[in-house]
Backbone atoms as SQL, in Angstrom:
CREATE TABLE atoms (id INTEGER PRIMARY KEY, chain TEXT, resi INTEGER, resn TEXT, atom TEXT, x REAL, y REAL, z REAL);
INSERT INTO atoms VALUES
  (1, 'A', 1, 'MET', 'N', 79.445, 133.792, 294.797),
  (2, 'A', 1, 'MET', 'CA', 79.728, 133.921, 293.742),
  (3, 'A', 1, 'MET', 'C', 80.886, 131.761, 293.816),
  (4, 'A', 2, 'LYS', 'N', 80.468, 131.427, 292.701),
  (5, 'A', 2, 'LYS', 'CA', 81.292, 130.113, 292.618),
  (6, 'A', 2, 'LYS', 'C', 82.807, 130.367, 292.606),
  (7, 'A', 3, 'HIS', 'N', 83.355, 128.435, 292.854),
  (8, 'A', 3, 'HIS', 'CA', 84.603, 129.144, 292.901),
  (9, 'A', 3, 'HIS', 'C', 84.864, 128.028, 291.442),
  (10, 'A', 4, 'GLY', 'N', 86.126, 128.726, 290.569),
  (11, 'A', 4, 'GLY', 'CA', 86.165, 128.642, 289.197),
  (12, 'A', 4, 'GLY', 'C', 86.821, 126.868, 289.422),
  (13, 'A', 5, 'LYS', 'N', 87.390, 126.264, 288.475),
  (14, 'A', 5, 'LYS', 'CA', 87.930, 125.495, 288.335),
  (15, 'A', 5, 'LYS', 'C', 88.907, 125.210, 287.111),
  (16, 'A', 6, 'ASN', 'N', 90.004, 124.474, 287.002),
  (17, 'A', 6, 'ASN', 'CA', 91.036, 124.593, 286.553),
  (18, 'A', 6, 'ASN', 'C', 90.744, 124.420, 285.064),
  (19, 'A', 7, 'PRO', 'N', 91.208, 124.920, 284.064),
  (20, 'A', 7, 'PRO', 'CA', 89.860, 124.228, 282.734),
  (21, 'A', 7, 'PRO', 'C', 90.924, 123.368, 282.117),
  (22, 'A', 8, 'THR', 'N', 90.462, 122.166, 281.210),
  (23, 'A', 8, 'THR', 'CA', 90.347, 121.141, 280.530),
  (24, 'A', 8, 'THR', 'C', 91.061, 122.131, 279.056),
  (25, 'A', 9, 'LEU', 'N', 91.750, 120.760, 278.307),
  (26, 'A', 9, 'LEU', 'CA', 91.912, 120.654, 277.476),
  (27, 'A', 9, 'LEU', 'C', 91.311, 121.520, 276.345),
  (28, 'A', 10, 'ARG', 'N', 90.657, 121.157, 276.083),
  (29, 'A', 10, 'ARG', 'CA', 89.424, 121.901, 275.104),
  (30, 'A', 10, 'ARG', 'C', 88.880, 123.209, 275.164),
  (31, 'A', 11, 'GLN', 'N', 88.550, 123.444, 276.850),
  (32, 'A', 11, 'GLN', 'CA', 88.815, 124.675, 276.939),
  (33, 'A', 11, 'GLN', 'C', 89.753, 125.324, 277.326),
  (34, 'A', 12, 'LYS', 'N', 90.925, 125.383, 276.959),
  (35, 'A', 12, 'LYS', 'CA', 92.426, 126.015, 276.939),
  (36, 'A', 12, 'LYS', 'C', 92.095, 126.238, 275.691),
  (37, 'A', 13, 'LYS', 'N', 92.092, 125.959, 274.847),
  (38, 'A', 13, 'LYS', 'CA', 92.212, 125.874, 273.213),
  (39, 'A', 13, 'LYS', 'C', 91.180, 126.806, 272.755),
  (40, 'A', 14, 'LEU', 'N', 89.877, 127.123, 273.544),
  (41, 'A', 14, 'LEU', 'CA', 89.153, 127.790, 273.383),
  (42, 'A', 14, 'LEU', 'C', 89.563, 128.977, 274.180),
  (43, 'A', 15, 'MET', 'N', 89.533, 128.915, 274.693),
  (44, 'A', 15, 'MET', 'CA', 90.613, 130.293, 275.661),
  (45, 'A', 15, 'MET', 'C', 91.641, 131.339, 274.604),
  (46, 'A', 16, 'GLN', 'N', 92.643, 130.346, 274.110),
  (47, 'A', 16, 'GLN', 'CA', 93.573, 130.787, 273.422),
  (48, 'A', 16, 'GLN', 'C', 92.844, 131.428, 271.962),
  (49, 'A', 17, 'ALA', 'N', 91.760, 130.744, 271.381),
  (50, 'A', 17, 'ALA', 'CA', 90.989, 131.375, 271.022),
  (51, 'A', 17, 'ALA', 'C', 90.665, 132.363, 270.778),
  (52, 'A', 18, 'TYR', 'N', 90.337, 132.918, 272.389),
  (53, 'A', 18, 'TYR', 'CA', 89.868, 134.535, 272.286),
  (54, 'A', 18, 'TYR', 'C', 90.961, 135.523, 272.363),
  (55, 'A', 19, 'GLY', 'N', 92.087, 135.279, 272.688),
  (56, 'A', 19, 'GLY', 'CA', 92.989, 135.814, 273.296),
  (57, 'A', 19, 'GLY', 'C', 93.344, 135.406, 274.404),
  (58, 'A', 20, 'HIS', 'N', 93.012, 134.698, 275.804),
  (59, 'A', 20, 'HIS', 'CA', 92.981, 134.759, 276.824),
  (60, 'A', 20, 'HIS', 'C', 93.941, 133.662, 276.861),
  (61, 'A', 21, 'ASN', 'N', 95.024, 134.394, 278.228),
  (62, 'A', 21, 'ASN', 'CA', 95.916, 133.311, 278.729),
  (63, 'A', 21, 'ASN', 'C', 95.799, 132.062, 279.630),
  (64, 'A', 22, 'SER', 'N', 95.276, 130.787, 279.336),
  (65, 'A', 22, 'SER', 'CA', 94.876, 129.796, 279.907),
  (66, 'A', 22, 'SER', 'C', 95.198, 129.889, 280.888),
  (67, 'A', 23, 'GLU', 'N', 96.228, 129.805, 281.504),
  (68, 'A', 23, 'GLU', 'CA', 97.061, 129.632, 282.393),
  (69, 'A', 23, 'GLU', 'C', 96.918, 130.898, 283.863),
  (70, 'A', 24, 'ASP', 'N', 95.927, 132.126, 283.132),
  (71, 'A', 24, 'ASP', 'CA', 95.361, 132.959, 284.025),
  (72, 'A', 24, 'ASP', 'C', 94.057, 132.908, 284.320),
  (73, 'A', 25, 'TRP', 'N', 93.186, 131.769, 283.946),
  (74, 'A', 25, 'TRP', 'CA', 91.824, 131.167, 283.771),
  (75, 'A', 25, 'TRP', 'C', 91.241, 130.610, 284.515),
  (76, 'A', 26, 'LEU', 'N', 90.077, 130.700, 285.064),
  (77, 'A', 26, 'LEU', 'CA', 89.371, 129.411, 285.752),
  (78, 'A', 26, 'LEU', 'C', 88.118, 129.309, 285.293),
  (79, 'A', 27, 'VAL', 'N', 87.454, 128.164, 284.908),
  (80, 'A', 27, 'VAL', 'CA', 86.313, 128.281, 284.829),
  (81, 'A', 27, 'VAL', 'C', 84.921, 128.032, 285.756),
  (82, 'A', 28, 'VAL', 'N', 84.129, 129.209, 285.971),
  (83, 'A', 28, 'VAL', 'CA', 83.471, 128.954, 286.500),
  (84, 'A', 28, 'VAL', 'C', 82.059, 128.093, 286.124),
  (85, 'A', 29, 'LYS', 'N', 81.831, 128.325, 284.874),
  (86, 'A', 29, 'LYS', 'CA', 80.325, 128.238, 284.779),
  (87, 'A', 29, 'LYS', 'C', 80.965, 127.270, 282.886),
  (88, 'A', 30, 'ASP', 'N', 80.122, 126.137, 282.328),
  (89, 'A', 30, 'ASP', 'CA', 80.212, 125.623, 280.596),
  (90, 'A', 30, 'ASP', 'C', 79.399, 125.174, 280.498),
  (91, 'A', 31, 'THR', 'N', 78.232, 126.042, 279.454),
  (92, 'A', 31, 'THR', 'CA', 77.390, 125.324, 278.987),
  (93, 'A', 31, 'THR', 'C', 78.031, 125.549, 277.577),
  (94, 'A', 32, 'PRO', 'N', 76.356, 124.273, 276.846),
  (95, 'A', 32, 'PRO', 'CA', 76.970, 124.734, 275.336),
  (96, 'A', 32, 'PRO', 'C', 77.120, 125.837, 274.693),
  (97, 'A', 33, 'GLU', 'N', 76.435, 126.958, 275.170),
  (98, 'A', 33, 'GLU', 'CA', 76.725, 128.248, 274.929),
  (99, 'A', 33, 'GLU', 'C', 77.574, 129.077, 275.095),
  (100, 'A', 34, 'ILE', 'N', 78.043, 129.073, 276.084),
  (101, 'A', 34, 'ILE', 'CA', 79.403, 129.798, 276.976),
  (102, 'A', 34, 'ILE', 'C', 79.716, 129.162, 278.001),
  (103, 'A', 35, 'MET', 'N', 81.064, 130.085, 278.142),
  (104, 'A', 35, 'MET', 'CA', 81.760, 129.689, 278.893),
  (105, 'A', 35, 'MET', 'C', 81.865, 130.706, 279.660),
  (106, 'A', 36, 'VAL', 'N', 81.753, 130.514, 281.073),
  (107, 'A', 36, 'VAL', 'CA', 82.114, 131.970, 281.913),
  (108, 'A', 36, 'VAL', 'C', 83.440, 131.500, 282.921),
  (109, 'A', 37, 'ILE', 'N', 84.585, 132.537, 282.544),
  (110, 'A', 37, 'ILE', 'CA', 85.983, 132.330, 283.237),
  (111, 'A', 37, 'ILE', 'C', 85.876, 133.533, 284.268),
  (112, 'A', 38, 'GLN', 'N', 86.469, 133.052, 285.712),
  (113, 'A', 38, 'GLN', 'CA', 87.052, 134.021, 285.903),
  (114, 'A', 38, 'GLN', 'C', 89.069, 134.117, 286.148),
  (115, 'A', 39, 'ASP', 'N', 89.303, 135.349, 286.504),
  (116, 'A', 39, 'ASP', 'CA', 91.031, 135.487, 286.567),
  (117, 'A', 39, 'ASP', 'C', 91.351, 135.059, 288.202),
  (118, 'A', 40, 'ARG', 'N', 92.146, 134.426, 288.038),
  (119, 'A', 40, 'ARG', 'CA', 92.701, 133.552, 289.326),
  (120, 'A', 40, 'ARG', 'C', 93.543, 134.585, 290.138),
  (121, 'A', 41, 'HIS', 'N', 94.035, 136.099, 289.928),
  (122, 'A', 41, 'HIS', 'CA', 94.946, 136.503, 290.410),
  (123, 'A', 41, 'HIS', 'C', 93.843, 137.930, 291.054),
  (124, 'A', 42, 'THR', 'N', 92.555, 138.799, 290.221),
  (125, 'A', 42, 'THR', 'CA', 91.867, 139.568, 290.296),
  (126, 'A', 42, 'THR', 'C', 90.583, 139.646, 290.813),
  (127, 'A', 43, 'GLU', 'N', 90.229, 137.574, 290.381),
  (128, 'A', 43, 'GLU', 'CA', 88.654, 137.176, 290.866),
  (129, 'A', 43, 'GLU', 'C', 87.583, 138.026, 289.484),
  (130, 'A', 44, 'LYS', 'N', 87.900, 138.679, 288.815),
  (131, 'A', 44, 'LYS', 'CA', 87.288, 139.554, 287.896),
  (132, 'A', 44, 'LYS', 'C', 86.415, 138.086, 286.585),
  (133, 'A', 45, 'THR', 'N', 85.355, 138.572, 286.804),
  (134, 'A', 45, 'THR', 'CA', 84.847, 137.179, 285.732),
  (135, 'A', 45, 'THR', 'C', 84.417, 138.138, 284.548),
  (136, 'A', 46, 'ILE', 'N', 84.494, 136.966, 283.472),
  (137, 'A', 46, 'ILE', 'CA', 84.207, 137.289, 281.990),
  (138, 'A', 46, 'ILE', 'C', 83.104, 136.463, 281.163),
  (139, 'A', 47, 'ILE', 'N', 82.281, 136.831, 280.748),
  (140, 'A', 47, 'ILE', 'CA', 81.050, 135.751, 280.171),
  (141, 'A', 47, 'ILE', 'C', 81.350, 135.921, 278.937),
  (142, 'A', 48, 'ASP', 'N', 82.367, 136.142, 278.163),
  (143, 'A', 48, 'ASP', 'CA', 82.438, 136.868, 276.633),
  (144, 'A', 48, 'ASP', 'C', 82.431, 135.656, 275.779),
  (145, 'A', 49, 'ILE', 'N', 82.721, 134.036, 276.374),
  (146, 'A', 49, 'ILE', 'CA', 83.440, 133.373, 275.439),
  (147, 'A', 49, 'ILE', 'C', 82.135, 132.207, 274.785),
  (148, 'A', 50, 'ARG', 'N', 81.796, 132.740, 273.727),
  (149, 'A', 50, 'ARG', 'CA', 80.537, 132.230, 272.994),
  (150, 'A', 50, 'ARG', 'C', 81.291, 131.169, 271.743),
  (151, 'A', 51, 'LYS', 'N', 80.511, 129.705, 272.309),
  (152, 'A', 51, 'LYS', 'CA', 80.932, 128.270, 271.548),
  (153, 'A', 51, 'LYS', 'C', 80.872, 128.461, 270.256),
  (154, 'A', 52, 'GLU', 'N', 79.290, 128.903, 270.123),
  (155, 'A', 52, 'GLU', 'CA', 79.149, 128.867, 268.306),
  (156, 'A', 52, 'GLU', 'C', 80.279, 128.999, 267.506),
  (157, 'A', 53, 'LEU', 'N', 80.837, 130.042, 267.860),
  (158, 'A', 53, 'LEU', 'CA', 81.885, 131.012, 266.595),
  (159, 'A', 53, 'LEU', 'C', 82.257, 129.479, 266.774),
  (160, 'A', 54, 'TYR', 'N', 83.299, 128.671, 267.520),
  (161, 'A', 54, 'TYR', 'CA', 84.270, 128.201, 267.446),
  (162, 'A', 54, 'TYR', 'C', 84.038, 126.443, 267.261),
  (163, 'A', 55, 'LYS', 'N', 82.540, 126.540, 266.545),
  (164, 'A', 55, 'LYS', 'CA', 82.803, 124.811, 266.372),
  (165, 'A', 55, 'LYS', 'C', 83.123, 123.938, 265.588);
């Protein structure tokens, strides 16, 4: 599993739009269609952030 990185301001805004606290999540993968995030504490991975809804 890849290690996550701190989110940028744009990524933080997108996470907040989905109801996630950006301080609790790391960005594992960021493509034009989706963003894969990982919990800082439990290392649980979520792939549900779809960017086409927030263009």
